[in-house]
VEXMIZA-729489 format. One record per residue: x, y, z of N, C-alpha, C in turn; residue in three letters. Coordinates in steps of 0.1 Angstrom, whole numbers, plus 5000, padded with zeros to 4 digits. Layout:
REM residues N
XYZXYZXYZALA;...
This chain:
REM residues 353
505347265222505247375211506647395204UNK;506847405189508247435183508947515189UNK;510147515187510947635193510747725181UNK;511547855185511747965175512547895162UNK;513547825163514447805155513547685143UNK;512647605151511847505143510847585137UNK;510247685144509247775135509847845124UNK;511147905124511747955114511847865102UNK;512347715104512347625095511247605089UNK;510047595095508847555089508347675080UNK;508547805084508147895074509147905063UNK;510447875063511147875054510747765042UNK;510247655049510047545040508447575033UNK;507547645040506347665031506547795025UNK;507347885027507348015021506648125032UNK;506748245026506448355038505048385031UNK;503948445038502848515036502748645038UNK;502648715028502848865027501448945024UNK;501149055033499949135030500649255028UNK;500249315019500949495016499749555014UNK;499649655021498449755024498549885018UNK;497849945014498050105007497150114995UNK;497550184986496850244973497950344968UNK;497450384954498350474944499550404939UNK;500650474935501650444930502650354939UNK;502550404952503350334961503250214964UNK;502150154964501550004966501949934954UNK;501749974943502149894929503349904928UNK;504149994932505749994931506449884940UNK;505749874951506349784958505849614956UNK;504849604950504249484946505249414933UNK;505749494926506549494913507949424921UNK;508349484933509649424938509349284946UNK;508449294954507949154960507449054951UNK;506949084940506548984929507948894927UNK;509048934927510348854923510548754932UNK;510048764944510248674953508848564955UNK;508148584947506948494948507348344942UNK;506748224946506648104941505348064938UNK;504848004929503647944927503747804930UNK;502547734935502347614938502847504926UNK;503747434926504247334916505547394911UNK;506047524915507147554909508347534922UNK;509547514915510647484925511047604934UNK;510947584947511247724956512747734955UNK;513347834956514747894957515247834972UNK;516647844973517247814983517147894994UNK;516748054992516348155002515148155004UNK;514748255013513548265017512648325003UNK;511248275003510448324990509148334994UNK;508348404989506748424993506048354985UNK;505048254995504248164989502748224988UNK;502648314993501248394990501348534993UNK;501048634983500948764983499748814981UNK;499448904991497948984988498349114990UNK;497649194980497449334982496049374988UNK;496049454996494649505000494949654997UNK;493749694989493849844983492649904984UNK;493050044990492050154991490950144979UNK;489850204983488950214972488150364974UNK;488550444976487950584979488250674968UNK;488850644960489350734947487950784940UNK;487850914937486450964931486851064918UNK;488251054916488651154904488851084891UNK;489051174879489551104869488751004862UNK;489150894855488350794850487650714861UNK;488350674870487850604882486650694886UNK;486850794890485650874895484350874885UNK;484550884872483550884862482750764860UNK;483550654862483050504862482150504876UNK;482750534885481850504899480850604897UNK;480550714892479350784892478550754883UNK;479050704868478150674860477650514860UNK;478450414867477950284867477750234883UNK;478150324892477950284907478850184909UNK;480050144904480950044908482150114917UNK;482950034922483950094930485250144920UNK;485750244925486950284918488050194914UNK;488050174900489250074896490650114894UNK;491250234896492450264892493550214900UNK;493350224917494350164921494450014920UNK;493149934919493349794916493949764902UNK;493749844893494249824880495649834882UNK;496249944889497949934888498249834894UNK;497749764906498249654913498149514901UNK;496849524895496849414886498249394873UNK;498449534870499549524861501149514868UNK;501149564883502349514888502549374891UNK;501349294891501549164897501249054885UNK;500849114874500749044861502348984856UNK;502048824850503048794845503948844834UNK;503048884824503748974815503749104816UNK;504149154826504049294832504349404820UNK;504949394809505549504799504149514790UNK;503749404784502649384777501349444785UNK;501049404795499749424804499849574806UNK;501049624812501049764814500649854802UNK;501349834791500949924780499549894774UNK;498649794777497449764774496649824784UNK;496749794798495849864808495949994812UNK;497150044809497450204809496850284799UNK;496850214788496450284776495150354778UNK;495350504776494350604779493750644765UNK;492250654763491750684751491650834750UNK;492050914740492251054738491451114729UNK;490651034723489651084712488651144718UNK;487751244713486651304721485551214720UNK;484751204729483551134732483451074745UNK;482850964747482450934760483650844765UNK;484650804758485950724759487050814763UNK;486750914761488051024763488351034778UNK;489750984778490251004794489950864800UNK;489450784793489250614804490550534801UNK;491250494809492150374807491350254803UNK;492050174795491550034791491349974801UNK;492349954812492249864825491049894832UNK;490850024833489450064840488149994833UNK;488050044821486949974813486849814815UNK;487949754813488149604814487449534827UNK;487849614839487349594852485849634853UNK;485649734847484049814848483049654840UNK;483649634829483149514820483049404830UNK;484049354836483749224846482749254855UNK;482849384863482049384873480649384868UNK;480249434858478949424851478649274850UNK;479549194845479249034842478948964853UNK;479849024864479948924877478948984887UNK;478549114884477749194898478549214909UNK;479749194908480549234922481949264919UNK;482349354924483649424921484749334927UNK;484549284936485949174944485649084933UNK;484649004929484748884922485348934908UNK;484949044903485749084889487049094889UNK;487849154904488949154904489649014905UNK;489048944912489648814912489548754897UNK;488348764890488648704876489648764869UNK;489848904867490948954863492248914866UNK;492448894878493748824884494248704877UNK;492848584876493348484868493248494855UNK;492748604849493048614832494448684831UNK;494948764840496448804837497448724844UNK;496948614850497948544858498848604866UNK;498248654877499048734886499648684897UNK;500848714899501648614909501348684925UNK;499848684928499348724940498048774939UNK;497248804953495948814952495848984955UNK;494749024947494449164949492849174956UNK;492749264966491649264974491149414976UNK;490049444973489649584979489449574992UNK;489649675000489549695015488149675017UNK;487249695011485849705014484849715001UNK;483749624999483049634988481949754989UNK;482249815001481049935001481650044995UNK;480350124989480650254981480950384994UNK;481950394993482350485006482950624999UNK;482850725008483650855003484550895017UNK;485350985015486451035023485851145029UNK;485951195044485651295049486851355057UNK;487651475055488651505061488451635068UNK;488851635083488651745090490051815089UNK;490151955085491352025080491952105092UNK;493052155092493652225101493052355107UNK;492052395099491052525105489852475109UNK;489752345113488352285116487352265106UNK;487652305091486652295081486552135079UNK;485652105072485151955068485251945051UNK;486051865046486151855033485451705030UNK;484651685019484151545016484651535002UNK;485051385002485351344989487051384984UNK;487551254981489051254979489551364971UNK;488851374960489451494951489451614959UNK;488251654961488251794972489251804981UNK;489551704987490651684999491851704993UNK;492251644982493551654975493851804970UNK;492351874965492452024961492552104971UNK;492352074983492352184993493752234999UNK;493852355002494952415006495352385022UNK;494252355026494852295040495052165043UNK;495852155054496352015059495251925067UNK;495351825064494551685069494851665084UNK;493951685093494351655107493551505109UNK;492351485105491451375108490751335097UNK;490651205094489951145083488951065088UNK;487851045082486650965084486250905072UNK;485550795071484750735060483150755063UNK;482750785049481250775051480650685038UNK;479650605044479250575058480750525067UNK;480650545079481250505087481450345091UNK;482750295092482850155096482350055087UNK;482650085074482549975063482649835065UNK;481749735060482449605064483649565054UNK;484649495058485549455052485349295043UNK;486049275033485849145029486349055036UNK;485648925039486148835048487448795044UNK;487748785031489148705028490048815030UNK;489848935033490849015036491248985051UNK;490148985058490648955073491448825073UNK;490948745065491748605067492948605064UNK;493248675053494848705047495748785058UNK;495048885064496048955074496248845087UNK;494848785092495148695103496248595099UNK;496648545089497248415083498848475078UNK;498848605078500148685074501248645082UNK;502748645076503948645085504448765085UNK;504148845073504548985073503349085068UNK;503249195074502249305071502849425068UNK;502749495055503449635055502249715049UNK;502649835054501549935051502450065046UNK;502250115034503250215027504050165020UNK;504550245010504550385010503250425003UNK;502950545004501650604997501350725005UNK;500350794998499850915006499450875019UNK;499750955028499650915043498150905045UNK;497150995043495850985046495150915037UNK;495250955023494250895012494650765005UNK;495850745007496050595007496450485017UNK;496650535029497350425039496050445053UNK;495650565056494950555070493450495063UNK;493150515050491850495048491650335049UNK;492450275047492450095050492050075064UNK;492450175073492250145088491150185093UNK;490450245084489050295088487850175085UNK;488450065077487449975074487249875085UNK;485849855091485549775103486549655105UNK;487249615114487849515118489249495113UNK;489749585103491049575098492049615107UNK;492249725116493149755121493349665134UNK;492249595141491949535150492949385146UNK;492549335134492849205130494449205127UNK;494949345124496449365121497149345133UNK;496549435144497249455158497149305165UNK;496049195161496149075167497048985160UNK;497348985147498148915140499548895145UNK;499948775143501448755149502548785141UNK;502148845127502948885117504048995122UNK;504949005115505749135116505049245108UNK;505149375117504249455110505349575105UNK;505249625097506449705087505849845082UNK;506049955087505750075080506850125072UNK;506350155058507350195049507050335047UNK;508050425053507750565052508050625039UNK;507250745034507450795023508550885022UNK;509150895012510650975010510451115013UNK;509251195007508951355006507351355012UNK;507551465015505951505022505251555013UNK;503951555014502951595003502451735010UNK;501951805001501351955005500251925014UNK;499151865015498151865022497751745032UNK;498651655029498651505034499751515045UNK;500751585044501951545054502951655055UNK;502551785051503451895052504151915065UNK;505451925065506351945077506251825086UNK;505751725083505551585092506951495088UNK;507451465102508851365103508151235101UNK;509151165100508651015101507950975110UNK;508251015122507650975136506151035134UNK;505951145128504751195128503851135119UNK;504151065107503450965100503150845109UNK;503850795116503350685122502350715134UNK;502550855140501550915152500050915144UNK;500250965130498850995126498250845125UNK;498750765119498450625115497750585130UNK;498650575140498250555152496950615159UNK;496850735155495350815160494350735151UNK;494350705141493350655133493050495136UNK;493850435145493750295147493550275163UNK;492450185166492350185180493350125188UNK;494450045181495449995188496850015180UNK;497950025187499150055178499649935169UNK;500049965159500349845147501649805146UNK;502849895147503949875136505049835147UNK;505749705143506849655149508049735143UNK;507949765131509249835126508849925116UNK;509950035114509550105102510950115095UNK;510650115079511750135070511850285066UNK;512850355069513050495068514250545062UNK;513950615050514950665043515950765050UNK;517250755053518350855060519150935053UNK;519150875039520050935028519551065022UNK;520351165021519751285017519651305002UNK;518451364999518151384984519151494978UNK;519351484965520251584960519651744961UNK;520551834960519951954958518951974948UNK;519151924938518151974926517051874927UNK;517051774934515651704938514751794950UNK;515851864956515051934970514452054963UNK;515052124953514652224946513252184936UNK;513252084929512252014924510952014932UNK;510751954944510151934953509452054961UNK;510552154962510052274968508952344960UNK;509052334946507952384936506652324942UNK;506552214948505352154949504952174966UNK;505852254971505752264986505952154995UNK;506652054991506951904997508751935000UNK;509151855008510251835013510651695016UNK;511951665021512551515022511851495036UNK;511051395039510751345054512051345063UNK;512151395075513251355081512951255090UNK;514051165090514251035099514551045110UNK;513651105120513851115132513950995142UNK;514850915142514950785147514850775161UNK;515250845171514850855184513350875187UNK;512550965179511250975181510550875176UNK;510950775167510250655162510350555171UNK;511650545178511850445188511350465200UNK;510850595205509950635215508550565215UNK;508250565200506750505200506850355199UNK;507750295204507750145204508250085192UNK;508550135182508750115168510150095167UNK;510849995161512049965156512350025144UNK;513250115143513550185130514650145124UNK;514350085111515750045101515750185092UNK;516850225094516950355086518350315075UNK;518150365064519150335054519050415042UNK;519650385029519650455020518550375007UNK;517350445011516350355004515450434990UNK;516750534983515950644976516750614963UNK;516050614952516450624939516150754933UNK;516950824926516250944918516550944903UNK;515450994899515451014883514751144882UNK;513251134876512651274874512151284887UNK;511751184895511251214910512051124920UNK;511851134930512451064940511550944942UNK;512150824941511250694942512050604952UNK;511550514961512050414966512850314960UNK;514050264964514950164958514150034964UNK;513350004956512349864959512849754963UNK;514049734955514849624956515349604970UNK;515849734974516249704990515449704999UNK;514149784996513049765005512649615009UNK;512649534998512149414996513149305002UNK;514249355002515449265009515049305024UNK;515049405028514749415042513349365045UNK;512149355038511049315043511349125045UNK;511949085034512248925033513248905045UNK;514048975050515048965061514148965073UNK;513349085075512549065088511348945088UNK;510848905078510148795078510748685083UNK;512148645076512548535079513448505095UNK;513148645100513948655114512748685124UNK;511248675122510348735130510348655144UNK;510948545146511148475160512248505168UNK;513248575162514648595166514348745171UNK;515848785179515948945182515749035172UNK;515249135176514749235163515949325160UNK;517249305170518349385165519349335155UNK;519049265145519849235135520349335129UNK;521349365122522049475116521349485102UNK;520549575098519649575086520649575073UNK;520249535063521149525050521349655043UNK;520549745048520549865043521849965048UNK;522349905061523449975065524649925066UNK;524749805058525949725058526649765044UNK;
């Protein structure tokens, strides 16, 4: 059996296999950063660590906006989150972004639709399969990674709220004034894509987050076999914690509470590491988010480590109009963890140097 050092050399030679799980803007933003490390077959690999295979596993429970209309009218899976991932991983991101995010504003049936959503709808109609349509779109756009829906089943979300009420549908859940306690899929235990399970099993690194705690992250763990395959994988499993809370998803929840909520929806514990921002947001940013009944997620490091998760805390925040993750720093940490997976987990994180 090869030694840890030999295993590390082997991984460096073939590159790192990464699976990023989530949805919404959090996943697509992370993919933009990870894309910079990808090397295709035939390209000259860099001296440092690189990604030879990047797979995005995307939630498909959205039922609002353009995605919801196409879902109801055409019976297809919601394309919005997948569209954002296609843009993030495309070779010519600027041009494709402008085209795929173009929203029709004239009155009529096209009003409010994104071109990218319609593009995926057309490919789905032509191929008869949403997952195949996504694969075809990835090839057309020369994406530097694979994009897989978590399931090909037509699922809805059902949330149990803090007052015991049940709310059906992601749009209704997000509109609720109550806090989510528990999440289910309807129908329960939908089948995963076999290639999704294969990618998870073969991964060197699996990330979950950032993204809306329940409607972007937990949803993927409600698909049959996905949490078990993650737990069984020998990959480094990394939780990327949100910077700010969300009104009905994670109100008043600390970083450890996010991990507990995910653990509560998985038959087995998942994470080895958590990347958590510990730098304070500015007063103006706190005031801005207070208007949305949101606040900075507290990095309660001792509580995280009591859960058996090694916490890597640091300054992972960039402020503009919103608080956003410093994606470059996140990706540096992810690559560092991938390259040291067979070594001691106590290496000093770059974010703290």
